[in-house]
PLY file of the C-alpha trace (Angstrom):
ply
format ascii 1.0
element vertex 471
property float x
property float y
property float z
element edge 470
property int vertex1
property int vertex2
end_header
57.91 33.89 -0.59
58.28 36.66 1.98
62.05 36.20 1.94
62.07 36.43 -1.86
60.03 39.67 -1.73
62.38 41.11 0.86
65.36 40.25 -1.32
63.86 42.17 -4.25
62.96 45.10 -1.98
66.52 45.35 -0.72
67.82 45.22 -4.28
66.37 48.44 -5.68
67.80 47.85 -9.17
65.57 44.86 -9.98
62.15 46.54 -9.56
63.48 49.81 -11.00
64.69 48.13 -14.20
61.42 46.23 -14.60
59.33 49.35 -13.99
61.45 51.34 -16.45
61.04 48.61 -19.07
57.29 48.71 -18.51
57.21 52.51 -18.80
59.33 52.45 -21.94
57.43 49.79 -23.87
53.94 50.87 -22.84
54.69 54.38 -24.17
56.45 53.17 -27.33
53.25 53.53 -29.38
54.12 54.40 -32.96
50.45 54.85 -33.88
49.72 57.42 -31.15
50.58 60.61 -33.11
48.48 59.36 -36.04
45.54 57.89 -34.14
42.90 60.40 -35.29
43.99 59.90 -38.92
43.89 56.13 -38.30
40.24 56.32 -37.17
39.26 58.67 -40.00
41.23 56.69 -42.61
40.10 53.71 -44.72
40.56 51.07 -41.98
37.78 52.56 -39.81
36.26 55.19 -42.10
34.80 57.33 -39.30
34.12 61.03 -39.77
36.00 63.73 -37.86
32.72 64.72 -36.18
32.14 61.14 -34.96
35.67 60.92 -33.57
35.42 64.33 -31.86
31.91 64.11 -30.43
31.31 60.37 -29.89
34.65 58.54 -29.55
37.27 60.73 -27.84
34.99 62.00 -25.01
34.55 58.41 -23.76
38.18 58.42 -22.64
37.62 61.53 -20.51
34.42 60.23 -18.90
35.75 56.71 -18.21
39.05 58.08 -16.88
37.16 60.29 -14.41
34.79 57.51 -13.36
37.62 55.04 -12.75
40.36 57.25 -11.32
39.06 57.59 -7.75
38.14 53.91 -7.13
41.36 52.73 -8.79
43.39 55.22 -6.76
41.80 54.00 -3.50
42.32 50.35 -4.46
45.91 50.87 -5.58
47.37 50.99 -2.07
45.12 48.19 -0.79
46.09 45.86 -3.67
49.80 46.76 -3.30
50.26 48.46 -6.68
51.36 45.47 -8.79
47.84 44.25 -9.76
46.92 47.80 -10.80
50.06 48.11 -12.98
49.19 44.75 -14.58
45.67 46.09 -15.20
47.18 49.22 -16.76
49.21 47.21 -19.26
46.25 44.94 -19.99
44.00 47.96 -20.58
46.32 49.33 -23.25
46.73 45.90 -24.93
42.93 45.44 -25.14
42.47 49.02 -26.38
44.92 48.57 -29.26
43.53 45.10 -30.03
40.01 46.51 -30.32
41.22 49.35 -32.57
42.82 46.73 -34.82
40.06 44.10 -35.01
36.76 45.95 -34.52
34.97 48.71 -36.41
32.21 51.26 -35.89
31.53 53.98 -33.33
30.29 51.67 -30.49
33.38 49.47 -30.80
35.67 52.49 -30.74
33.86 53.80 -27.66
34.63 50.49 -25.90
38.23 50.89 -27.09
38.37 54.35 -25.49
36.95 52.92 -22.26
39.89 50.52 -21.98
42.22 53.40 -22.77
40.55 55.17 -19.82
41.44 52.18 -17.64
45.06 52.55 -18.73
45.07 56.27 -17.85
43.29 55.80 -14.51
45.98 53.32 -13.40
48.81 55.77 -14.14
49.29 56.97 -10.51
50.08 53.38 -9.51
53.07 53.40 -11.88
54.66 56.40 -10.15
53.72 55.37 -6.60
54.80 51.71 -6.85
58.53 52.37 -6.73
58.31 54.17 -3.37
57.00 51.00 -1.72
59.79 48.70 -2.95
62.95 50.80 -2.66
64.63 52.51 0.25
64.07 56.23 0.76
67.73 56.88 -0.10
67.01 55.90 -3.72
63.73 57.88 -4.14
65.20 60.78 -6.10
67.24 58.54 -8.37
64.46 56.10 -9.28
61.93 58.92 -9.75
64.20 60.47 -12.36
64.68 57.12 -14.10
60.95 56.31 -14.25
59.89 59.74 -15.48
62.69 60.02 -18.04
62.12 56.61 -19.57
58.45 57.36 -20.26
59.46 60.49 -22.20
62.05 58.48 -24.13
59.39 55.89 -24.98
56.93 58.55 -26.20
59.58 60.34 -28.30
61.05 57.15 -29.79
57.59 55.80 -30.64
56.75 59.05 -32.43
60.06 58.98 -34.35
59.56 55.34 -35.40
56.02 56.08 -36.55
57.09 59.16 -38.50
59.99 57.39 -40.21
57.84 54.42 -41.20
55.08 56.66 -42.57
57.35 59.16 -44.37
60.16 56.94 -45.68
58.62 53.48 -45.98
54.99 54.45 -46.67
53.80 52.00 -44.01
50.04 51.81 -43.47
48.76 53.11 -40.13
47.34 49.62 -39.50
50.90 48.27 -39.22
51.79 51.07 -36.81
48.95 49.79 -34.65
50.40 46.25 -34.83
53.84 47.57 -33.79
52.25 49.47 -30.90
50.29 46.37 -29.84
53.50 44.31 -29.82
55.30 46.91 -27.71
52.51 47.18 -25.14
52.30 43.37 -24.95
55.98 43.32 -23.97
55.19 45.94 -21.30
52.35 43.76 -19.99
54.71 40.77 -19.70
57.23 42.94 -17.80
54.54 43.92 -15.28
53.94 40.25 -14.41
57.49 39.93 -13.05
57.33 42.98 -10.78
57.79 42.02 -7.10
54.74 42.47 -4.91
55.56 45.09 -2.25
55.60 43.85 1.33
54.53 47.31 2.53
52.39 50.12 1.17
51.87 53.80 1.90
48.73 53.56 4.03
46.75 50.32 4.32
49.15 47.44 4.83
51.62 49.45 6.85
48.93 49.86 9.51
47.52 46.36 9.00
50.96 44.87 9.47
51.16 46.51 12.89
47.68 45.29 13.79
48.60 41.73 12.77
51.71 41.81 14.94
49.67 42.90 17.96
47.07 40.16 17.40
49.73 37.46 17.07
51.52 38.60 20.19
48.25 38.48 22.18
47.56 34.96 20.90
51.00 33.80 22.04
50.35 35.08 25.55
46.77 33.78 25.97
45.70 30.20 26.87
44.68 27.78 24.13
40.95 28.06 24.96
41.11 31.85 24.60
42.85 31.46 21.24
39.93 29.33 19.98
37.44 31.97 21.21
39.39 34.75 19.49
39.32 32.82 16.21
35.53 32.23 16.30
34.61 35.85 15.61
31.16 36.33 14.18
30.61 37.50 10.63
28.94 40.66 11.93
32.02 41.57 13.97
34.25 40.98 10.94
32.10 43.31 8.85
32.16 45.89 11.63
35.96 45.75 11.86
36.29 46.00 8.07
33.96 49.01 8.07
35.95 50.64 10.87
39.21 50.05 9.00
37.76 51.66 5.87
36.54 54.66 7.87
39.92 54.98 9.59
41.67 54.83 6.20
39.39 57.52 4.74
39.87 59.68 7.84
43.64 59.32 7.56
43.59 60.16 3.86
41.46 63.23 4.59
43.85 64.35 7.33
46.87 63.84 5.05
45.22 65.90 2.31
44.36 68.67 4.76
48.01 68.78 5.84
49.15 68.80 2.19
47.05 71.83 1.26
47.62 73.75 4.50
50.41 75.66 2.73
49.15 78.43 0.44
52.14 77.94 -1.86
51.36 74.26 -2.38
47.69 75.13 -2.81
48.39 77.64 -5.61
50.89 75.40 -7.38
48.33 72.56 -7.17
45.61 74.82 -8.57
47.76 75.66 -11.57
48.66 71.96 -11.89
44.98 70.93 -12.03
43.69 73.77 -14.25
46.59 73.66 -16.72
46.57 69.85 -16.94
42.86 69.90 -17.82
43.49 72.31 -20.72
46.64 70.46 -21.78
44.84 67.11 -21.90
42.06 68.56 -24.04
44.55 69.98 -26.53
46.60 66.77 -26.67
43.40 64.78 -27.15
41.99 66.90 -30.00
45.01 68.51 -31.71
45.21 65.71 -34.29
41.68 66.58 -35.41
42.79 70.19 -35.84
45.73 69.01 -37.96
43.32 66.85 -39.95
41.05 69.89 -40.47
43.90 72.11 -41.70
45.53 69.46 -43.93
43.54 66.20 -44.45
45.81 63.16 -44.17
44.55 61.79 -47.50
46.03 64.82 -49.30
49.06 65.66 -47.13
52.15 63.77 -45.98
51.66 63.86 -42.21
54.44 64.89 -39.85
52.49 64.41 -36.63
55.14 62.06 -35.27
57.88 64.61 -35.86
55.94 67.31 -34.01
55.25 64.91 -31.14
58.87 63.79 -30.90
60.35 67.31 -31.07
57.91 68.69 -28.47
58.57 65.79 -26.10
62.36 65.98 -26.41
62.39 69.80 -26.13
60.17 69.60 -23.07
62.46 66.97 -21.54
65.56 69.14 -22.17
63.90 72.23 -20.69
62.73 70.19 -17.70
66.28 68.97 -17.17
67.84 72.44 -17.51
65.40 74.07 -15.09
67.16 72.20 -12.27
70.24 74.33 -12.91
68.43 77.69 -13.01
68.83 79.67 -9.79
65.38 81.21 -9.19
63.55 81.74 -5.94
60.35 80.00 -6.98
58.68 80.89 -3.68
58.67 84.54 -4.78
58.76 84.42 -8.58
56.89 81.13 -9.15
53.48 82.70 -9.76
55.05 85.19 -12.20
56.60 82.28 -14.13
53.20 80.57 -14.24
51.70 83.81 -15.60
54.32 84.27 -18.33
54.35 80.70 -19.60
50.55 80.33 -19.42
50.34 83.48 -21.56
52.87 81.95 -24.00
50.70 78.82 -24.17
47.64 80.95 -24.93
49.58 82.84 -27.63
50.79 79.59 -29.20
47.20 78.34 -29.41
45.75 81.55 -30.89
48.55 82.75 -33.17
50.03 79.47 -34.42
47.26 76.89 -34.10
43.98 78.78 -34.71
44.51 81.84 -36.88
47.49 80.82 -39.03
45.59 78.00 -40.78
49.00 76.66 -41.86
49.96 73.12 -40.87
53.63 73.98 -40.27
52.69 76.93 -38.06
50.24 74.66 -36.26
52.99 72.10 -35.64
55.24 74.90 -34.33
52.49 76.14 -31.99
51.98 72.63 -30.66
55.72 72.25 -29.99
55.81 75.59 -28.12
52.68 74.75 -26.15
53.68 71.23 -25.09
57.30 72.09 -24.21
56.16 75.07 -22.08
53.65 72.90 -20.25
56.24 70.19 -19.59
58.64 72.81 -18.26
56.04 74.26 -15.88
54.68 70.92 -14.70
58.25 69.93 -13.81
58.65 73.10 -11.72
55.23 72.57 -10.13
56.01 68.93 -9.36
59.31 69.89 -7.75
57.77 72.74 -5.72
55.03 70.49 -4.43
57.25 67.48 -3.73
60.24 69.26 -2.16
58.42 69.85 1.13
56.31 66.70 1.20
57.09 63.13 2.10
56.84 60.74 -0.84
53.66 59.12 0.48
52.00 62.53 0.64
53.28 63.35 -2.82
51.62 60.22 -4.23
48.37 61.26 -2.56
48.65 64.84 -3.82
49.50 63.65 -7.34
46.37 61.50 -7.39
44.07 64.21 -6.06
45.45 66.90 -8.38
44.95 64.51 -11.29
41.37 63.88 -10.15
40.60 67.62 -9.99
42.14 68.07 -13.45
39.92 65.31 -14.81
36.82 66.91 -13.29
37.69 70.18 -15.01
38.48 68.38 -18.27
35.13 66.59 -18.10
33.34 69.92 -17.65
35.22 71.32 -20.67
34.32 68.24 -22.72
30.63 68.40 -21.78
30.37 72.10 -22.60
32.62 72.38 -25.65
32.68 68.97 -27.39
29.73 66.82 -26.34
26.56 66.90 -28.51
24.59 67.53 -25.29
26.59 70.75 -24.88
27.65 73.28 -27.50
29.22 70.70 -29.85
31.58 73.32 -31.28
33.61 72.74 -34.41
37.30 71.95 -33.93
38.60 75.48 -34.64
36.14 77.10 -32.22
37.12 74.49 -29.62
40.71 75.68 -29.77
39.59 79.30 -29.46
37.92 78.26 -26.20
41.07 76.46 -25.04
43.22 79.50 -25.83
40.82 81.71 -23.85
40.99 79.18 -21.02
44.78 79.65 -20.74
44.35 83.42 -20.89
42.09 83.15 -17.82
44.73 81.02 -16.05
47.43 83.58 -16.90
45.19 86.40 -15.62
44.52 84.68 -12.30
48.18 84.06 -11.60
49.15 87.53 -12.81
46.92 89.01 -10.08
48.40 86.58 -7.56
52.00 87.41 -8.57
51.37 91.15 -8.32
49.78 90.62 -4.90
53.04 88.96 -3.78
55.65 91.09 -5.53
54.36 94.66 -5.16
54.29 94.70 -1.33
57.77 93.13 -1.20
59.34 95.75 -3.45
57.44 98.66 -1.95
58.86 97.98 1.51
62.25 99.21 0.34
65.18 97.68 2.26
66.67 94.48 0.94
66.74 92.91 4.38
62.95 93.25 4.58
62.66 91.44 1.27
64.96 88.70 2.52
63.08 88.33 5.79
59.80 88.13 3.90
61.20 85.41 1.67
62.46 83.51 4.71
59.08 83.75 6.41
57.35 82.63 3.22
59.72 79.71 2.76
59.22 78.67 6.38
55.45 78.75 5.86
55.88 76.61 2.74
57.25 73.66 4.70
55.02 70.95 6.11
56.23 68.99 9.08
0 1
1 2
2 3
3 4
4 5
5 6
6 7
7 8
8 9
9 10
10 11
11 12
12 13
13 14
14 15
15 16
16 17
17 18
18 19
19 20
20 21
21 22
22 23
23 24
24 25
25 26
26 27
27 28
28 29
29 30
30 31
31 32
32 33
33 34
34 35
35 36
36 37
37 38
38 39
39 40
40 41
41 42
42 43
43 44
44 45
45 46
46 47
47 48
48 49
49 50
50 51
51 52
52 53
53 54
54 55
55 56
56 57
57 58
58 59
59 60
60 61
61 62
62 63
63 64
64 65
65 66
66 67
67 68
68 69
69 70
70 71
71 72
72 73
73 74
74 75
75 76
76 77
77 78
78 79
79 80
80 81
81 82
82 83
83 84
84 85
85 86
86 87
87 88
88 89
89 90
90 91
91 92
92 93
93 94
94 95
95 96
96 97
97 98
98 99
99 100
100 101
101 102
102 103
103 104
104 105
105 106
106 107
107 108
108 109
109 110
110 111
111 112
112 113
113 114
114 115
115 116
116 117
117 118
118 119
119 120
120 121
121 122
122 123
123 124
124 125
125 126
126 127
127 128
128 129
129 130
130 131
131 132
132 133
133 134
134 135
135 136
136 137
137 138
138 139
139 140
140 141
141 142
142 143
143 144
144 145
145 146
146 147
147 148
148 149
149 150
150 151
151 152
152 153
153 154
154 155
155 156
156 157
157 158
158 159
159 160
160 161
161 162
162 163
163 164
164 165
165 166
166 167
167 168
168 169
169 170
170 171
171 172
172 173
173 174
174 175
175 176
176 177
177 178
178 179
179 180
180 181
181 182
182 183
183 184
184 185
185 186
186 187
187 188
188 189
189 190
190 191
191 192
192 193
193 194
194 195
195 196
196 197
197 198
198 199
199 200
200 201
201 202
202 203
203 204
204 205
205 206
206 207
207 208
208 209
209 210
210 211
211 212
212 213
213 214
214 215
215 216
216 217
217 218
218 219
219 220
220 221
221 222
222 223
223 224
224 225
225 226
226 227
227 228
228 229
229 230
230 231
231 232
232 233
233 234
234 235
235 236
236 237
237 238
238 239
239 240
240 241
241 242
242 243
243 244
244 245
245 246
246 247
247 248
248 249
249 250
250 251
251 252
252 253
253 254
254 255
255 256
256 257
257 258
258 259
259 260
260 261
261 262
262 263
263 264
264 265
265 266
266 267
267 268
268 269
269 270
270 271
271 272
272 273
273 274
274 275
275 276
276 277
277 278
278 279
279 280
280 281
281 282
282 283
283 284
284 285
285 286
286 287
287 288
288 289
289 290
290 291
291 292
292 293
293 294
294 295
295 296
296 297
297 298
298 299
299 300
300 301
301 302
302 303
303 304
304 305
305 306
306 307
307 308
308 309
309 310
310 311
311 312
312 313
313 314
314 315
315 316
316 317
317 318
318 319
319 320
320 321
321 322
322 323
323 324
324 325
325 326
326 327
327 328
328 329
329 330
330 331
331 332
332 333
333 334
334 335
335 336
336 337
337 338
338 339
339 340
340 341
341 342
342 343
343 344
344 345
345 346
346 347
347 348
348 349
349 350
350 351
351 352
352 353
353 354
354 355
355 356
356 357
357 358
358 359
359 360
360 361
361 362
362 363
363 364
364 365
365 366
366 367
367 368
368 369
369 370
370 371
371 372
372 373
373 374
374 375
375 376
376 377
377 378
378 379
379 380
380 381
381 382
382 383
383 384
384 385
385 386
386 387
387 388
388 389
389 390
390 391
391 392
392 393
393 394
394 395
395 396
396 397
397 398
398 399
399 400
400 401
401 402
402 403
403 404
404 405
405 406
406 407
407 408
408 409
409 410
410 411
411 412
412 413
413 414
414 415
415 416
416 417
417 418
418 419
419 420
420 421
421 422
422 423
423 424
424 425
425 426
426 427
427 428
428 429
429 430
430 431
431 432
432 433
433 434
434 435
435 436
436 437
437 438
438 439
439 440
440 441
441 442
442 443
443 444
444 445
445 446
446 447
447 448
448 449
449 450
450 451
451 452
452 453
453 454
454 455
455 456
456 457
457 458
458 459
459 460
460 461
461 462
462 463
463 464
464 465
465 466
466 467
467 468
468 469
469 470
C-alpha cells in the first residue's frame, strides 16, 4: 500500500487530474445562480424574508463553527477524508433541497452547505502534500482555474436551460446533484498522502527514532517499551497536541511579522467578508427588483460573465508590470471604491434589474482581480505550507467578520434590515475599507515622493521589499 501511495505521489498528474475533476464537477451547479428563486418558487414556497433571515444565515454560522476544527483536523487526517466530507456535504445539501420542505429542513440543508464550505481549504492544501515542490505553481493554476470554469459553465448551462428550454428549477437541482455526486466519486479515488504539512511529517520522524531504538535494545526492553500505561499515552498525545498548537502559533507569528503581508491579509479578510455577504444575498435583491414569477431571469448569465471576466482579469494581471510593494495599497483603495460605487449606483439606487446585473459583474470581477493580487503578494514570499496556514486563518477572520455583519444586519436578533438597506450597509462597508487603505497608501507614497531624488525612492523600495520577505 505504501509503495502504491509513493507511486501516485511521484506521478503528479494522477492526483492533479482527480482533484481538478473534483473541483470542476463540485462547482458545476446549474441551480446555484437561481437558488433564492428556487426556495421562493412553488417547489418550496418560502418567503423572501424567511430565506433572508432564517435560512441563509445558517450557512454563515455553521461555516464559522466548523472551519477551525475542520482546518485543524485536515492535516491530521491527511486531507483526503476532509475532501470526501466536502463532496458528501454538497450532495446531502442538494438532496435535502430536492426532497424536503419547510424552514427547518432548509436550515439543515444550509448546515451541510456550511460543511462543504468549511472543508474548502483542504481542497487547495491537498495538492501540496502529494506533488513535488517543482510542480506547485503549475498545479495551483490548474486547480484554481478549473473551479472557475466549473462555476461559469454551470451558470451558462442553467441560464440556457431556463431561458431556451423553460426547464423547471427543480430539474436544475437534479442536474447539480448529479454533478456533485460525480465529484464525490472522484474524491474516493484520490491517493492518501504519505506526508502532511505539520502533523505526520513530525510523527514520521518520531516513529523512525522509536523503531531504531527498538532495534538496538534487548528483547526484554522492547517488551517493556511496548507496555506503556494508558496515562502515559494520554500524556504523550496531549504533549503532541500542545507542540502542534505551539508550532502553528509560531508559524502564524512568522507569517504576519511582515507589515506588507499583514495589510494584504487585512484587506483579504475584510473584503472577503463583504464579498461573501453580497454573493449570498444578491439573488434576493434581484428577486426584490424583478420577481422571478414575472420576469425571465438572467442570473446565470450575470454569474457566468462576472466569473469569466474576473478570471480573464486575474490572468492578465500577471503581465502587468507594477511594483505592488509601493502601489498595492493604492490599488486596493481604487478598486474597493469601485466596488462601493457598483453597489450604490448600480445595485441599490438604479432599481433596474439590468443595471443591477451590471453592478454585480463589476463588483465580482474587481474582487476576483484584487484577491488574485493579494493571494500572489502573500504567497510569493511564503513557503506553501505557510500559505495554506495563512489561507485558512484569513478565511477564519473573514468568517468572523461576516458573522458579525449577519448578526447585526440580517438576523432577527439584530436590526433585521430589508434587502435594499442591507446593500446600503454593504456599500458603506466597502467605502470604509477604501478609506482605510487610502490613508495607508498616502502614508507610504507621500514620504517617498517628498524625498526628491529617484535613488532615494529606489532604495526605499529595496528596503521595503527586503522587509517583505520571510526567511
